[in-house]
Gaussian input, Z-matrix of N, CA and C with variables (Angstrom, degrees):
# hf/3-21g

backbone

0 1
 N
 C     1     B1
 C     2     B2     1     A1
 N     3     B3     2     A2     1     D1
 C     4     B4     3     A3     2     D2
 C     5     B5     4     A4     3     D3
 N     6     B6     5     A5     4     D4
 C     7     B7     6     A6     5     D5
 C     8     B8     7     A7     6     D6
 N     9     B9     8     A8     7     D7
 C    10    B10     9     A9     8     D8
 C    11    B11    10    A10     9     D9
 N    12    B12    11    A11    10    D10
 C    13    B13    12    A12    11    D11
 C    14    B14    13    A13    12    D12
 N    15    B15    14    A14    13    D13
 C    16    B16    15    A15    14    D14
 C    17    B17    16    A16    15    D15
 N    18    B18    17    A17    16    D16
 C    19    B19    18    A18    17    D17
 C    20    B20    19    A19    18    D18
 N    21    B21    20    A20    19    D19
 C    22    B22    21    A21    20    D20
 C    23    B23    22    A22    21    D21
 N    24    B24    23    A23    22    D22
 C    25    B25    24    A24    23    D23
 C    26    B26    25    A25    24    D24
 N    27    B27    26    A26    25    D25
 C    28    B28    27    A27    26    D26
 C    29    B29    28    A28    27    D27
 N    30    B30    29    A29    28    D28
 C    31    B31    30    A30    29    D29
 C    32    B32    31    A31    30    D30
 N    33    B33    32    A32    31    D31
 C    34    B34    33    A33    32    D32
 C    35    B35    34    A34    33    D33
 N    36    B36    35    A35    34    D34
 C    37    B37    36    A36    35    D35
 C    38    B38    37    A37    36    D36
 N    39    B39    38    A38    37    D37
 C    40    B40    39    A39    38    D38
 C    41    B41    40    A40    39    D39
 N    42    B42    41    A41    40    D40
 C    43    B43    42    A42    41    D41
 C    44    B44    43    A43    42    D42
 N    45    B45    44    A44    43    D43
 C    46    B46    45    A45    44    D44
 C    47    B47    46    A46    45    D45
 N    48    B48    47    A47    46    D46
 C    49    B49    48    A48    47    D47
 C    50    B50    49    A49    48    D48
 N    51    B51    50    A50    49    D49
 C    52    B52    51    A51    50    D50
 C    53    B53    52    A52    51    D51
 N    54    B54    53    A53    52    D52
 C    55    B55    54    A54    53    D53
 C    56    B56    55    A55    54    D54
 N    57    B57    56    A56    55    D55
 C    58    B58    57    A57    56    D56
 C    59    B59    58    A58    57    D57
 N    60    B60    59    A59    58    D58
 C    61    B61    60    A60    59    D59
 C    62    B62    61    A61    60    D60
 N    63    B63    62    A62    61    D61
 C    64    B64    63    A63    62    D62
 C    65    B65    64    A64    63    D63
 N    66    B66    65    A65    64    D64
 C    67    B67    66    A66    65    D65
 C    68    B68    67    A67    66    D66
 N    69    B69    68    A68    67    D67
 C    70    B70    69    A69    68    D68
 C    71    B71    70    A70    69    D69
 N    72    B72    71    A71    70    D70
 C    73    B73    72    A72    71    D71
 C    74    B74    73    A73    72    D72
 N    75    B75    74    A74    73    D73
 C    76    B76    75    A75    74    D74
 C    77    B77    76    A76    75    D75
 N    78    B78    77    A77    76    D76
 C    79    B79    78    A78    77    D77
 C    80    B80    79    A79    78    D78
 N    81    B81    80    A80    79    D79
 C    82    B82    81    A81    80    D80
 C    83    B83    82    A82    81    D81
 N    84    B84    83    A83    82    D82
 C    85    B85    84    A84    83    D83
 C    86    B86    85    A85    84    D84
 N    87    B87    86    A86    85    D85
 C    88    B88    87    A87    86    D86
 C    89    B89    88    A88    87    D87
 N    90    B90    89    A89    88    D88
 C    91    B91    90    A90    89    D89
 C    92    B92    91    A91    90    D90
 N    93    B93    92    A92    91    D91
 C    94    B94    93    A93    92    D92
 C    95    B95    94    A94    93    D93
 N    96    B96    95    A95    94    D94
 C    97    B97    96    A96    95    D95
 C    98    B98    97    A97    96    D96
 N    99    B99    98    A98    97    D97
 C   100   B100    99    A99    98    D98
 C   101   B101   100   A100    99    D99
 N   102   B102   101   A101   100   D100
 C   103   B103   102   A102   101   D101
 C   104   B104   103   A103   102   D102
 N   105   B105   104   A104   103   D103
 C   106   B106   105   A105   104   D104
 C   107   B107   106   A106   105   D105
 N   108   B108   107   A107   106   D106
 C   109   B109   108   A108   107   D107
 C   110   B110   109   A109   108   D108
 N   111   B111   110   A110   109   D109
 C   112   B112   111   A111   110   D110
 C   113   B113   112   A112   111   D111
 N   114   B114   113   A113   112   D112
 C   115   B115   114   A114   113   D113
 C   116   B116   115   A115   114   D114
 N   117   B117   116   A116   115   D115
 C   118   B118   117   A117   116   D116
 C   119   B119   118   A118   117   D117
 N   120   B120   119   A119   118   D118
 C   121   B121   120   A120   119   D119
 C   122   B122   121   A121   120   D120
 N   123   B123   122   A122   121   D121
 C   124   B124   123   A123   122   D122
 C   125   B125   124   A124   123   D123
 N   126   B126   125   A125   124   D124
 C   127   B127   126   A126   125   D125
 C   128   B128   127   A127   126   D126
 N   129   B129   128   A128   127   D127
 C   130   B130   129   A129   128   D128
 C   131   B131   130   A130   129   D129
 N   132   B132   131   A131   130   D130
 C   133   B133   132   A132   131   D131
 C   134   B134   133   A133   132   D132
 N   135   B135   134   A134   133   D133
 C   136   B136   135   A135   134   D134
 C   137   B137   136   A136   135   D135
 N   138   B138   137   A137   136   D136
 C   139   B139   138   A138   137   D137
 C   140   B140   139   A139   138   D138
 N   141   B141   140   A140   139   D139
 C   142   B142   141   A141   140   D140
 C   143   B143   142   A142   141   D141
 N   144   B144   143   A143   142   D142
 C   145   B145   144   A144   143   D143
 C   146   B146   145   A145   144   D144
 N   147   B147   146   A146   145   D145
 C   148   B148   147   A147   146   D146
 C   149   B149   148   A148   147   D147
 N   150   B150   149   A149   148   D148
 C   151   B151   150   A150   149   D149
 C   152   B152   151   A151   150   D150
 N   153   B153   152   A152   151   D151
 C   154   B154   153   A153   152   D152
 C   155   B155   154   A154   153   D153
 N   156   B156   155   A155   154   D154
 C   157   B157   156   A156   155   D155
 C   158   B158   157   A157   156   D156
 N   159   B159   158   A158   157   D157
 C   160   B160   159   A159   158   D158
 C   161   B161   160   A160   159   D159
 N   162   B162   161   A161   160   D160
 C   163   B163   162   A162   161   D161
 C   164   B164   163   A163   162   D162
 N   165   B165   164   A164   163   D163
 C   166   B166   165   A165   164   D164
 C   167   B167   166   A166   165   D165
 N   168   B168   167   A167   166   D166
 C   169   B169   168   A168   167   D167
 C   170   B170   169   A169   168   D168
 N   171   B171   170   A170   169   D169
 C   172   B172   171   A171   170   D170
 C   173   B173   172   A172   171   D171
 N   174   B174   173   A173   172   D172
 C   175   B175   174   A174   173   D173
 C   176   B176   175   A175   174   D174
 N   177   B177   176   A176   175   D175
 C   178   B178   177   A177   176   D176
 C   179   B179   178   A178   177   D177
 N   180   B180   179   A179   178   D178
 C   181   B181   180   A180   179   D179
 C   182   B182   181   A181   180   D180
 N   183   B183   182   A182   181   D181
 C   184   B184   183   A183   182   D182
 C   185   B185   184   A184   183   D183
 N   186   B186   185   A185   184   D184
 C   187   B187   186   A186   185   D185
 C   188   B188   187   A187   186   D186
 N   189   B189   188   A188   187   D187
 C   190   B190   189   A189   188   D188
 C   191   B191   190   A190   189   D189
 N   192   B192   191   A191   190   D190
 C   193   B193   192   A192   191   D191
 C   194   B194   193   A193   192   D192
 N   195   B195   194   A194   193   D193
 C   196   B196   195   A195   194   D194
 C   197   B197   196   A196   195   D195
 N   198   B198   197   A197   196   D196
 C   199   B199   198   A198   197   D197
 C   200   B200   199   A199   198   D198
 N   201   B201   200   A200   199   D199
 C   202   B202   201   A201   200   D200
 C   203   B203   202   A202   201   D201
 N   204   B204   203   A203   202   D202
 C   205   B205   204   A204   203   D203
 C   206   B206   205   A205   204   D204
 N   207   B207   206   A206   205   D205
 C   208   B208   207   A207   206   D206
 C   209   B209   208   A208   207   D207
 N   210   B210   209   A209   208   D208
 C   211   B211   210   A210   209   D209
 C   212   B212   211   A211   210   D210
 N   213   B213   212   A212   211   D211
 C   214   B214   213   A213   212   D212
 C   215   B215   214   A214   213   D213
 N   216   B216   215   A215   214   D214
 C   217   B217   216   A216   215   D215
 C   218   B218   217   A217   216   D216
 N   219   B219   218   A218   217   D217
 C   220   B220   219   A219   218   D218
 C   221   B221   220   A220   219   D219
 N   222   B222   221   A221   220   D220
 C   223   B223   222   A222   221   D221
 C   224   B224   223   A223   222   D222

   B1=1.4515
   B2=1.5313
   B3=1.2795
   B4=1.4507
   B5=1.5271
   B6=1.3092
   B7=1.4658
   B8=1.5355
   B9=1.3247
   B10=1.4656
   B11=1.5241
   B12=1.3346
   B13=1.4656
   B14=1.5318
   B15=1.3151
   B16=1.4589
   B17=1.5127
   B18=1.3476
   B19=1.4584
   B20=1.5267
   B21=1.3129
   B22=1.4709
   B23=1.5161
   B24=1.3206
   B25=1.4654
   B26=1.5272
   B27=1.3176
   B28=1.4632
   B29=1.5234
   B30=1.3309
   B31=1.4646
   B32=1.5220
   B33=1.3030
   B34=1.4715
   B35=1.5273
   B36=1.3088
   B37=1.4623
   B38=1.5222
   B39=1.3261
   B40=1.4688
   B41=1.5239
   B42=1.3274
   B43=1.4753
   B44=1.5311
   B45=1.3381
   B46=1.4717
   B47=1.5219
   B48=1.3389
   B49=1.4638
   B50=1.5219
   B51=1.3347
   B52=1.4651
   B53=1.5281
   B54=1.3188
   B55=1.4707
   B56=1.5229
   B57=1.3157
   B58=1.4617
   B59=1.5230
   B60=1.3155
   B61=1.4575
   B62=1.5235
   B63=1.3269
   B64=1.4613
   B65=1.5290
   B66=1.2979
   B67=1.4677
   B68=1.5281
   B69=1.3189
   B70=1.4664
   B71=1.5222
   B72=1.3061
   B73=1.4653
   B74=1.5294
   B75=1.3269
   B76=1.4555
   B77=1.5322
   B78=1.3221
   B79=1.4605
   B80=1.5262
   B81=1.3132
   B82=1.4675
   B83=1.5306
   B84=1.3336
   B85=1.4610
   B86=1.5267
   B87=1.3256
   B88=1.4606
   B89=1.5277
   B90=1.3201
   B91=1.4666
   B92=1.5276
   B93=1.3361
   B94=1.4667
   B95=1.5311
   B96=1.3260
   B97=1.4607
   B98=1.5329
   B99=1.3343
   B100=1.4643
   B101=1.5279
   B102=1.3174
   B103=1.4679
   B104=1.5295
   B105=1.3383
   B106=1.4659
   B107=1.5233
   B108=1.3287
   B109=1.4635
   B110=1.5251
   B111=1.3286
   B112=1.4539
   B113=1.5159
   B114=1.3288
   B115=1.4553
   B116=1.5240
   B117=1.3039
   B118=1.4622
   B119=1.5255
   B120=1.3140
   B121=1.4564
   B122=1.5274
   B123=1.3212
   B124=1.4591
   B125=1.5155
   B126=1.3341
   B127=1.4605
   B128=1.5298
   B129=1.3301
   B130=1.4617
   B131=1.5273
   B132=1.3193
   B133=1.4661
   B134=1.5295
   B135=1.3205
   B136=1.4612
   B137=1.5234
   B138=1.3431
   B139=1.4650
   B140=1.5269
   B141=1.3174
   B142=1.4592
   B143=1.5245
   B144=1.3229
   B145=1.4618
   B146=1.5289
   B147=1.3184
   B148=1.4650
   B149=1.5296
   B150=1.3280
   B151=1.4594
   B152=1.5247
   B153=1.3350
   B154=1.4713
   B155=1.5232
   B156=1.3018
   B157=1.4623
   B158=1.5215
   B159=1.3236
   B160=1.4664
   B161=1.5218
   B162=1.3074
   B163=1.4651
   B164=1.5233
   B165=1.3103
   B166=1.4644
   B167=1.5199
   B168=1.3062
   B169=1.4675
   B170=1.5129
   B171=1.3173
   B172=1.4583
   B173=1.5245
   B174=1.3165
   B175=1.4649
   B176=1.5306
   B177=1.3031
   B178=1.4570
   B179=1.5193
   B180=1.3215
   B181=1.4557
   B182=1.5317
   B183=1.3249
   B184=1.4592
   B185=1.5270
   B186=1.3196
   B187=1.4577
   B188=1.5206
   B189=1.3261
   B190=1.4597
   B191=1.5194
   B192=1.3163
   B193=1.4635
   B194=1.5273
   B195=1.3041
   B196=1.4526
   B197=1.5235
   B198=1.3049
   B199=1.4584
   B200=1.5270
   B201=1.3176
   B202=1.4660
   B203=1.5362
   B204=1.3264
   B205=1.4706
   B206=1.5270
   B207=1.3187
   B208=1.4637
   B209=1.5304
   B210=1.3095
   B211=1.4614
   B212=1.5318
   B213=1.3421
   B214=1.4657
   B215=1.5336
   B216=1.3220
   B217=1.4583
   B218=1.5272
   B219=1.3031
   B220=1.4608
   B221=1.5156
   B222=1.3227
   B223=1.4743
   B224=1.4950
   A1=109.07
   A2=116.47
   A3=123.43
   A4=110.51
   A5=117.04
   A6=123.03
   A7=108.87
   A8=116.78
   A9=120.50
   A10=112.81
   A11=117.37
   A12=120.44
   A13=112.74
   A14=117.16
   A15=121.07
   A16=114.16
   A17=117.40
   A18=120.09
   A19=112.50
   A20=117.36
   A21=119.62
   A22=110.33
   A23=116.29
   A24=121.12
   A25=110.52
   A26=117.19
   A27=121.48
   A28=111.46
   A29=115.73
   A30=119.87
   A31=110.85
   A32=117.64
   A33=120.49
   A34=111.04
   A35=117.51
   A36=121.32
   A37=110.75
   A38=116.97
   A39=120.83
   A40=110.24
   A41=117.62
   A42=120.41
   A43=110.77
   A44=117.37
   A45=120.12
   A46=110.59
   A47=116.26
   A48=120.02
   A49=111.57
   A50=117.36
   A51=120.31
   A52=111.11
   A53=116.57
   A54=119.67
   A55=112.54
   A56=117.77
   A57=121.44
   A58=112.89
   A59=117.48
   A60=121.15
   A61=111.50
   A62=115.47
   A63=122.00
   A64=113.19
   A65=118.11
   A66=122.55
   A67=110.73
   A68=115.71
   A69=120.79
   A70=112.91
   A71=117.91
   A72=119.86
   A73=111.11
   A74=117.05
   A75=121.84
   A76=111.14
   A77=116.49
   A78=121.33
   A79=111.59
   A80=117.14
   A81=120.54
   A82=111.41
   A83=116.85
   A84=119.55
   A85=111.06
   A86=116.40
   A87=119.92
   A88=110.63
   A89=116.99
   A90=120.97
   A91=110.24
   A92=117.26
   A93=120.85
   A94=110.73
   A95=116.59
   A96=121.43
   A97=110.91
   A98=116.45
   A99=120.03
   A100=111.12
   A101=116.07
   A102=120.33
   A103=110.23
   A104=116.84
   A105=120.75
   A106=111.73
   A107=116.88
   A108=120.38
   A109=112.11
   A110=116.20
   A111=120.30
   A112=114.26
   A113=117.37
   A114=119.56
   A115=109.08
   A116=116.16
   A117=119.85
   A118=110.20
   A119=115.43
   A120=120.66
   A121=111.10
   A122=116.47
   A123=120.76
   A124=112.27
   A125=116.73
   A126=121.15
   A127=110.77
   A128=116.96
   A129=121.22
   A130=109.58
   A131=117.60
   A132=121.25
   A133=110.36
   A134=116.77
   A135=120.93
   A136=110.63
   A137=116.71
   A138=120.17
   A139=111.12
   A140=117.38
   A141=120.96
   A142=110.88
   A143=117.08
   A144=120.40
   A145=111.84
   A146=116.85
   A147=119.79
   A148=110.74
   A149=116.59
   A150=119.35
   A151=111.63
   A152=116.40
   A153=119.96
   A154=110.35
   A155=116.42
   A156=120.85
   A157=111.39
   A158=117.45
   A159=120.97
   A160=111.04
   A161=117.01
   A162=119.38
   A163=112.91
   A164=118.05
   A165=119.91
   A166=110.70
   A167=116.46
   A168=121.26
   A169=113.56
   A170=118.32
   A171=122.12
   A172=108.63
   A173=117.30
   A174=118.71
   A175=111.53
   A176=116.07
   A177=123.39
   A178=107.18
   A179=115.98
   A180=120.85
   A181=108.89
   A182=119.01
   A183=120.51
   A184=113.53
   A185=117.45
   A186=120.36
   A187=111.95
   A188=117.41
   A189=121.75
   A190=112.81
   A191=117.32
   A192=121.16
   A193=111.17
   A194=114.58
   A195=121.22
   A196=108.65
   A197=115.42
   A198=119.94
   A199=109.78
   A200=116.76
   A201=121.66
   A202=111.07
   A203=117.02
   A204=121.24
   A205=111.14
   A206=116.67
   A207=121.63
   A208=113.67
   A209=118.16
   A210=120.92
   A211=113.69
   A212=119.93
   A213=118.09
   A214=113.07
   A215=116.53
   A216=120.57
   A217=109.74
   A218=117.42
   A219=121.77
   A220=111.73
   A221=117.17
   A222=119.24
   A223=109.39
   D1=141.94
   D2=-178.26
   D3=-76.16
   D4=132.58
   D5=-177.44
   D6=-103.43
   D7=72.17
   D8=-174.72
   D9=-72.10
   D10=-19.88
   D11=-178.83
   D12=-95.38
   D13=-2.76
   D14=177.69
   D15=71.60
   D16=31.79
   D17=-177.84
   D18=-64.31
   D19=-33.36
   D20=177.76
   D21=-62.27
   D22=-45.10
   D23=179.24
   D24=-65.20
   D25=-42.15
   D26=179.83
   D27=-63.77
   D28=-41.06
   D29=179.85
   D30=-66.50
   D31=-43.94
   D32=178.69
   D33=-63.70
   D34=-38.77
   D35=177.06
   D36=-62.77
   D37=-44.77
   D38=179.08
   D39=-65.47
   D40=-39.53
   D41=178.48
   D42=-63.12
   D43=-38.24
   D44=176.83
   D45=-62.38
   D46=-44.89
   D47=179.98
   D48=-66.97
   D49=-38.19
   D50=177.71
   D51=-64.77
   D52=-34.48
   D53=-178.33
   D54=-66.86
   D55=-15.62
   D56=179.05
   D57=-90.20
   D58=-9.10
   D59=-177.05
   D60=-84.88
   D61=164.76
   D62=-175.08
   D63=-59.63
   D64=-45.35
   D65=-177.27
   D66=-102.07
   D67=44.73
   D68=-172.58
   D69=-61.04
   D70=-41.35
   D71=-177.52
   D72=-61.46
   D73=-45.06
   D74=178.75
   D75=-62.95
   D76=-45.01
   D77=-178.15
   D78=-65.88
   D79=-43.72
   D80=179.39
   D81=-67.55
   D82=-36.07
   D83=175.73
   D84=-63.91
   D85=-37.64
   D86=177.85
   D87=-65.12
   D88=-42.34
   D89=178.13
   D90=-62.93
   D91=-41.44
   D92=176.94
   D93=-63.37
   D94=-37.71
   D95=178.35
   D96=-62.95
   D97=-43.40
   D98=178.62
   D99=-61.33
   D100=-41.43
   D101=178.82
   D102=-65.63
   D103=-38.36
   D104=179.75
   D105=-67.65
   D106=-26.95
   D107=177.14
   D108=-71.50
   D109=-13.17
   D110=177.92
   D111=97.58
   D112=11.76
   D113=176.40
   D114=-64.23
   D115=150.90
   D116=179.93
   D117=-65.39
   D118=157.62
   D119=179.57
   D120=-61.65
   D121=-35.38
   D122=177.47
   D123=-64.78
   D124=-41.54
   D125=179.71
   D126=-67.24
   D127=-42.30
   D128=178.95
   D129=-64.44
   D130=-40.51
   D131=177.83
   D132=-62.52
   D133=-38.88
   D134=178.45
   D135=-61.75
   D136=-48.94
   D137=178.81
   D138=-61.98
   D139=-41.49
   D140=-179.66
   D141=-62.12
   D142=-42.31
   D143=178.32
   D144=-66.97
   D145=-37.73
   D146=176.93
   D147=-65.11
   D148=-41.26
   D149=178.26
   D150=-62.65
   D151=-38.56
   D152=176.69
   D153=-58.55
   D154=-47.31
   D155=-178.25
   D156=-65.52
   D157=-43.57
   D158=-178.19
   D159=-64.04
   D160=-48.11
   D161=-174.23
   D162=-77.87
   D163=-16.54
   D164=174.01
   D165=-80.67
   D166=-40.28
   D167=-173.99
   D168=-92.57
   D169=-27.96
   D170=-174.70
   D171=-130.49
   D172=71.42
   D173=-176.37
   D174=-68.61
   D175=134.57
   D176=174.83
   D177=-156.38
   D178=168.61
   D179=-179.00
   D180=-92.69
   D181=105.21
   D182=-176.58
   D183=-68.42
   D184=-22.30
   D185=-179.66
   D186=-72.65
   D187=-30.93
   D188=-177.35
   D189=-116.37
   D190=14.27
   D191=-176.48
   D192=-71.44
   D193=140.12
   D194=174.61
   D195=-102.68
   D196=174.91
   D197=177.65
   D198=-60.01
   D199=-39.17
   D200=-179.79
   D201=-63.70
   D202=-34.54
   D203=177.42
   D204=-70.17
   D205=-33.72
   D206=-175.06
   D207=-80.73
   D208=-29.75
   D209=-175.09
   D210=-56.84
   D211=-45.36
   D212=178.25
   D213=-65.96
   D214=-29.72
   D215=179.88
   D216=-69.80
   D217=-43.54
   D218=-178.07
   D219=-70.42
   D220=-38.70
   D221=-179.24
   D222=-75.47

């Protein structure tokens, strides 16, 4: 299939940025999980870019996060 929107490039760029973050292994595994579920490359790239923005601006520990920790991040 033709990638006219450059989703492959966008996804690889987001994966590079995610690999530099503190919880990179967890984040990259989540992105791989989304791809394994059959989501489109564009959708996975969107989630990967959102995760980059969230974890750069609102650092928290996702392994021990509670609902109270997540609410400010989601809003």
